[in-house]
N, CA, C and O of each residue as an XYZ file, in Angstrom:
160
protein
N     -74.284    -48.226    -77.302
C     -74.043    -48.477    -75.900
C     -72.545    -48.460    -75.588
O     -72.112    -47.789    -74.652
N     -71.766    -49.188    -76.363
C     -70.328    -49.248    -76.132
C     -69.539    -48.422    -77.154
O     -68.311    -48.501    -77.190
N     -70.220    -47.644    -77.971
C     -69.559    -46.903    -79.048
C     -68.448    -45.999    -78.542
O     -67.369    -45.964    -79.134
N     -68.683    -45.272    -77.468
C     -67.661    -44.347    -76.977
C     -66.412    -45.075    -76.495
O     -65.306    -44.542    -76.587
N     -66.583    -46.276    -75.988
C     -65.421    -47.057    -75.543
C     -64.616    -47.523    -76.737
O     -63.389    -47.422    -76.732
N     -65.292    -48.037    -77.770
C     -64.570    -48.517    -78.949
C     -63.893    -47.367    -79.676
O     -62.811    -47.548    -80.235
N     -64.507    -46.185    -79.682
C     -63.867    -45.027    -80.303
C     -62.566    -44.680    -79.579
O     -61.616    -44.196    -80.195
N     -62.531    -44.925    -78.297
C     -61.327    -44.684    -77.508
C     -60.225    -45.682    -77.875
O     -59.053    -45.308    -77.931
N     -60.581    -46.928    -78.124
C     -59.602    -47.985    -78.373
C     -59.215    -48.160    -79.845
O     -58.146    -48.701    -80.128
N     -60.047    -47.720    -80.781
C     -59.770    -47.964    -82.199
C     -58.426    -47.428    -82.687
O     -57.733    -48.142    -83.412
N     -58.021    -46.210    -82.330
C     -56.705    -45.753    -82.783
C     -55.564    -46.644    -82.275
O     -54.598    -46.888    -82.997
N     -55.676    -47.115    -81.064
C     -54.659    -47.999    -80.491
C     -54.657    -49.339    -81.216
O     -53.597    -49.892    -81.508
N     -55.848    -49.856    -81.504
C     -55.961    -51.134    -82.203
C     -55.353    -51.030    -83.603
O     -54.669    -51.947    -84.056
N     -55.602    -49.919    -84.279
C     -55.022    -49.727    -85.624
C     -53.499    -49.742    -85.576
O     -52.857    -50.380    -86.411
N     -52.922    -49.048    -84.611
C     -51.463    -49.020    -84.473
C     -50.928    -50.419    -84.202
O     -49.941    -50.841    -84.806
N     -51.572    -51.127    -83.304
C     -51.114    -52.478    -82.964
C     -51.260    -53.433    -84.145
O     -50.442    -54.337    -84.311
N     -52.289    -53.244    -84.962
C     -52.446    -54.094    -86.146
C     -51.308    -53.871    -87.133
O     -50.818    -54.822    -87.742
N     -50.889    -52.632    -87.293
C     -49.762    -52.343    -88.176
C     -48.482    -52.979    -87.651
O     -47.685    -53.513    -88.422
N     -48.288    -52.919    -86.339
C     -47.088    -53.496    -85.728
C     -47.121    -55.019    -85.729
O     -46.079    -55.662    -85.610
N     -48.301    -55.592    -85.862
C     -48.444    -57.042    -85.754
C     -47.793    -57.795    -86.905
O     -47.589    -59.005    -86.812
N     -47.465    -57.100    -87.984
C     -46.795    -57.782    -89.094
C     -45.372    -58.195    -88.709
O     -44.805    -59.110    -89.307
N     -44.802    -57.524    -87.716
C     -43.435    -57.849    -87.310
C     -43.361    -58.605    -85.988
O     -42.400    -59.338    -85.756
N     -44.335    -58.444    -85.137
C     -44.334    -59.147    -83.850
C     -45.754    -59.238    -83.295
O     -46.642    -58.496    -83.714
N     -45.953    -60.130    -82.372
C     -47.263    -60.325    -81.750
C     -47.583    -59.139    -80.843
O     -46.730    -58.670    -80.090
N     -48.815    -58.668    -80.929
C     -49.266    -57.533    -80.130
C     -50.421    -57.962    -79.228
O     -51.246    -58.793    -79.607
N     -50.464    -57.385    -78.034
C     -51.533    -57.672    -77.076
C     -52.045    -56.351    -76.520
O     -51.262    -55.473    -76.157
N     -53.350    -56.221    -76.457
C     -53.966    -55.023    -75.890
C     -54.892    -55.460    -74.763
O     -55.824    -56.234    -74.981
N     -54.637    -54.972    -73.581
C     -55.503    -55.251    -72.443
C     -56.560    -54.155    -72.368
O     -56.247    -52.980    -72.180
N     -57.813    -54.562    -72.519
C     -58.914    -53.611    -72.427
C     -59.259    -53.389    -70.966
O     -59.104    -54.284    -70.134
N     -59.725    -52.195    -70.666
C     -60.102    -51.855    -69.303
C     -61.504    -52.398    -69.017
O     -62.494    -51.890    -69.543
N     -61.575    -53.405    -68.202
C     -62.851    -54.055    -67.877
C     -63.837    -53.066    -67.255
O     -65.036    -53.142    -67.521
N     -63.351    -52.154    -66.441
C     -64.214    -51.190    -65.750
C     -64.957    -50.295    -66.752
O     -66.115    -49.943    -66.526
N     -64.298    -49.929    -67.850
C     -64.968    -49.128    -68.885
C     -66.233    -49.818    -69.380
O     -67.284    -49.190    -69.508
N     -66.123    -51.109    -69.656
C     -67.254    -51.870    -70.181
C     -68.319    -52.106    -69.115
O     -69.513    -52.094    -69.415
N     -67.899    -52.316    -67.898
C     -68.881    -52.522    -66.818
C     -69.711    -51.271    -66.588
O     -70.926    -51.353    -66.410
N     -69.065    -50.125    -66.590
C     -69.784    -48.868    -66.388
C     -70.760    -48.595    -67.521
O     -71.879    -48.141    -67.282
N     -70.347    -48.866    -68.744
C     -71.213    -48.628    -69.900
C     -72.389    -49.588    -69.923
O     -73.468    -49.234    -70.399
N     -72.197    -50.797    -69.415
C     -73.237    -51.819    -69.444
C     -74.296    -51.646    -68.390
O     -75.322    -52.326    -68.438
N     -74.085    -50.760    -67.437
C     -75.058    -50.601    -66.359
C     -75.982    -49.420    -66.599
O     -76.606    -48.915    -65.666
N     -76.070    -48.977    -67.851
C     -76.906    -47.804    -68.170
C     -78.288    -48.182    -68.287
O     -79.139    -47.333    -68.551
C-alpha cells in the first residue's frame, strides 16, 4: 500500500543516516503522499 512512497524516501533516509553520525538530521515526510495512498 505504501511501498511506492517508502521507495521514494529510502535513498534520502540512507543519506541522512550517514550524516547523522556528525549532526542531528530531520526529514519532513509529505503528509499528502500518505493520505493519497491510504484512500485506495
